[in-house]
Wavefront OBJ file of the C-alpha trace (Angstrom):
o trace
v 79.866 85.399 102.711
v 83.515 86.034 101.885
v 85.706 88.141 104.172
v 89.184 89.552 103.649
v 91.386 90.143 106.701
v 94.220 92.655 106.407
v 96.299 94.332 109.103
v 99.537 96.195 109.785
v 100.999 93.531 112.117
v 101.500 90.582 109.743
v 100.036 87.112 109.243
v 101.367 85.714 112.493
v 100.056 88.224 115.013
v 97.505 86.866 117.459
v 95.094 89.599 116.447
v 94.914 88.085 112.962
v 95.106 84.459 114.066
v 92.330 84.674 116.663
v 90.098 86.721 114.363
v 90.448 84.224 111.530
v 89.773 81.264 113.843
v 86.457 82.770 114.899
v 85.305 84.063 111.509
v 86.008 80.727 109.795
v 83.189 79.168 111.819
v 80.686 81.122 109.721
v 82.392 82.654 106.671
v 84.913 82.025 103.905
v 87.991 83.900 105.093
v 91.108 85.089 103.272
v 94.096 86.869 104.809
v 96.520 89.139 102.977
v 98.937 90.938 105.279
v 102.252 92.829 105.149
v 105.412 90.778 105.566
v 106.595 93.087 108.369
v 105.337 95.590 110.925
v 103.670 98.487 109.091
v 102.083 100.561 111.859
v 101.650 104.275 111.245
v 101.611 104.000 107.459
v 98.109 105.447 107.080
v 96.909 105.062 103.479
v 100.376 104.756 101.909
v 100.366 102.782 98.675
v 103.144 101.412 96.454
v 102.972 103.002 93.000
v 106.398 103.081 91.344
v 108.031 99.973 92.856
v 107.153 96.322 92.289
v 105.445 94.241 94.960
v 106.361 90.711 95.996
v 103.348 88.583 96.893
v 104.042 85.259 98.574
v 101.428 82.514 98.776
v 101.605 80.894 102.198
v 98.487 78.730 101.842
v 95.497 78.797 99.490
v 93.922 81.485 101.686
v 96.987 83.259 103.127
v 99.304 85.680 101.351
v 102.014 88.090 102.472
v 103.000 91.282 100.646
v 106.187 93.311 100.977
v 104.156 96.515 100.973
v 101.706 98.460 103.080
v 98.282 97.506 104.456
v 96.648 99.417 101.601
v 98.698 97.382 99.128
v 97.247 94.245 100.710
v 93.729 95.501 100.061
v 94.606 96.543 96.529
v 96.139 93.229 95.467
v 93.225 91.378 97.062
v 90.727 93.370 95.006
v 92.627 93.627 91.728
v 95.147 90.766 91.306
v 92.764 87.779 91.058
v 94.429 86.077 94.014
v 91.162 85.403 95.819
v 87.437 85.529 94.997
v 85.574 88.818 95.308
v 84.902 89.563 98.967
v 81.854 91.052 100.665
v 83.609 92.596 103.649
v 87.113 93.808 104.499
v 88.208 93.680 108.133
v 91.417 95.420 109.118
v 92.747 94.092 112.415
v 92.581 93.049 115.110
v 95.188 95.733 115.743
v 97.509 95.469 118.720
v 96.675 98.770 120.405
v 93.905 101.351 120.102
v 93.198 103.748 117.230
v 91.320 106.643 118.785
v 90.795 110.296 117.905
v 93.338 111.721 115.470
v 95.166 108.368 115.432
v 92.839 107.442 112.554
v 94.800 109.756 110.227
v 98.057 107.849 110.829
v 96.863 104.312 111.459
v 97.726 101.627 108.927
v 94.790 99.637 110.293
v 92.267 102.390 109.612
v 94.015 103.310 106.354
v 93.472 99.830 104.954
v 89.774 99.877 105.859
v 89.440 103.350 104.338
v 90.992 102.115 101.100
v 88.460 99.282 100.947
v 85.655 101.841 101.218
v 87.255 103.873 98.399
v 86.686 100.748 96.290
v 83.071 100.437 97.454
v 83.603 97.585 99.905
v 82.039 97.366 103.331
v 84.871 97.781 105.815
v 85.643 97.545 109.509
v 88.801 98.585 111.348
v 89.083 96.956 114.762
v 91.666 97.601 117.472
v 92.160 96.211 120.967
v 93.721 97.826 124.012
v 96.414 95.157 124.131
v 99.870 95.730 122.644
v 101.134 92.185 123.177
v 101.575 90.457 119.796
v 101.164 87.137 121.620
v 98.251 88.267 123.785
v 94.748 86.833 123.938
v 92.456 88.430 121.347
v 89.772 85.734 121.429
v 87.105 87.757 123.269
v 87.433 90.529 120.677
v 87.245 88.076 117.781
v 84.179 86.373 119.258
v 82.383 89.669 119.807
v 83.155 90.936 116.293
v 82.010 87.711 114.680
v 78.698 87.909 116.538
v 78.345 91.605 115.713
v 78.851 90.962 111.994
v 76.285 88.141 111.997
v 73.743 90.530 113.499
v 74.634 93.736 111.666
v 76.236 93.044 108.283
v 73.119 94.023 106.339
v 73.079 97.398 108.097
v 76.664 98.318 107.198
v 77.067 101.166 104.713
v 79.494 100.939 101.781
v 80.490 104.592 102.289
v 81.503 104.291 105.940
v 84.575 103.012 107.772
v 83.410 101.460 111.036
v 86.304 102.175 113.391
v 85.888 99.853 116.369
v 87.999 100.028 119.530
v 87.714 97.363 122.227
v 88.799 98.069 125.827
v 91.186 95.725 127.619
v 88.891 93.016 128.965
v 89.345 90.076 131.339
v 85.754 88.902 131.795
v 83.701 86.173 130.113
v 80.922 88.543 129.007
v 81.077 91.320 126.421
v 81.430 94.997 127.293
v 78.652 97.446 126.516
v 78.728 98.961 123.014
v 78.590 102.709 122.427
v 78.375 104.468 119.057
v 80.749 107.415 119.275
v 82.272 110.372 117.469
v 85.972 110.776 116.775
v 87.734 112.447 119.692
v 90.749 114.752 119.727
v 94.293 113.564 120.274
v 97.324 115.749 121.008
v 100.904 114.775 120.219
v 104.243 116.072 121.408
v 107.205 114.429 119.705
v 110.900 114.500 120.517
v 113.882 113.310 118.456
v 117.380 112.072 119.182
v 120.181 113.327 116.935
v 122.132 110.209 115.980
v 124.692 111.910 113.760
v 125.349 115.549 112.924
v 127.581 117.258 110.383
v 127.722 120.781 109.000
v 124.598 120.531 106.828
v 123.181 117.129 107.647
v 121.475 115.452 110.565
v 120.409 111.862 111.173
v 117.591 111.792 113.698
v 115.329 109.163 115.224
v 111.992 109.647 116.913
v 112.656 109.345 120.637
v 109.184 109.419 122.106
v 105.675 110.689 121.560
v 103.685 112.052 124.481
v 99.984 111.544 123.877
v 97.221 113.728 125.232
v 93.480 113.529 124.652
v 90.177 115.223 125.314
v 87.754 113.088 127.317
v 84.367 114.288 126.068
v 81.130 112.340 126.663
v 80.083 110.628 123.455
v 83.627 110.395 122.095
v 85.652 107.273 121.386
v 88.070 108.182 124.213
v 85.184 108.483 126.670
v 83.777 105.070 125.723
v 87.147 103.333 126.145
v 87.819 105.101 129.443
v 84.500 103.705 130.665
v 85.319 100.186 129.420
v 82.853 100.239 126.550
v 83.335 99.134 122.967
v 83.555 102.224 120.776
v 82.077 102.095 117.262
v 82.824 105.270 115.295
v 81.433 105.671 111.761
v 84.044 107.550 109.698
v 83.401 109.194 106.339
v 85.705 109.466 103.337
v 84.625 113.008 102.570
v 86.770 115.388 104.628
v 85.218 118.608 103.331
v 84.448 121.142 106.081
v 80.979 122.036 104.868
v 80.463 124.832 107.390
v 83.673 126.529 106.249
v 82.740 126.026 102.600
v 79.331 127.626 103.113
v 80.935 130.561 104.958
v 83.266 131.371 102.082
v 80.582 130.917 99.423
v 78.132 133.108 101.294
v 80.641 135.888 101.998
v 81.816 135.991 98.355
v 85.371 136.768 99.351
v 87.632 137.984 96.550
v 90.160 135.511 95.248
l 1 2 3 4 5 6 7 8 9 10 11 12 13 14 15 16 17 18 19 20 21 22 23 24 25 26 27 28 29 30 31 32 33 34 35 36 37 38 39 40 41 42 43 44 45 46 47 48 49 50 51 52 53 54 55 56 57 58 59 60 61 62 63 64 65 66 67 68 69 70 71 72 73 74 75 76 77 78 79 80 81 82 83 84 85 86 87 88 89 90 91 92 93 94 95 96 97 98 99 100 101 102 103 104 105 106 107 108 109 110 111 112 113 114 115 116 117 118 119 120 121 122 123 124 125 126 127 128 129 130 131 132 133 134 135 136 137 138 139 140 141 142 143 144 145 146 147 148 149 150 151 152 153 154 155 156 157 158 159 160 161 162 163 164 165 166 167 168 169 170 171 172 173 174 175 176 177 178 179 180 181 182 183 184 185 186 187 188 189 190 191 192 193 194 195 196 197 198 199 200 201 202 203 204 205 206 207 208 209 210 211 212 213 214 215 216 217 218 219 220 221 222 223 224 225 226 227 228 229 230 231 232 233 234 235 236 237 238 239 240 241 242 243 244 245 246 247 248
């Protein structure tokens, strides 16, 4: 089986390095990653500008674009053989609740599903680029060996792994996407009569801890596996409007 690793942290993050080390024991692995930090880029894609792809080794490439660009060039530029699975991660930090709408990690996995590839986004509650991601990589490798045939082409499997310092794996819980709340503040760097230069100062994060949610699983030191769909239609709302026959 052939696996593509992408991420939003680059080729040299420990999340990528440790994941590749483990997967290579069982699979043919290729890595195509951004040439810089690309967190928070969601499903951004380069359309009007050129992309620079650099071959690092026969199985490693860097791209001066977004995580989605990495998926796209992997699938459409004949750089590597056709892959069976796309794994985005291991991300340095969690992607829970409404984070999935902004995450470059989840965005890359979502783009793979758009192109009918099986895809996993995996994140770890560890923000240290030089931290130890080996337990997460080992667990994911084992999980894929056991479950690959059950993965659906139309689903993004968003996996979040709690911070873990033991030699056994945490319990796994299949979860629904929780709710996240954000409160942002900005610093004004420069100001003139009709122009402002601002920089995001901080984001205060809130969340709902509801049993069965991804937040609840992580709070209880469980691995959260959330199946996400591409179709964002609110079917209940659609049925309401169709049934009521409101005037346009």
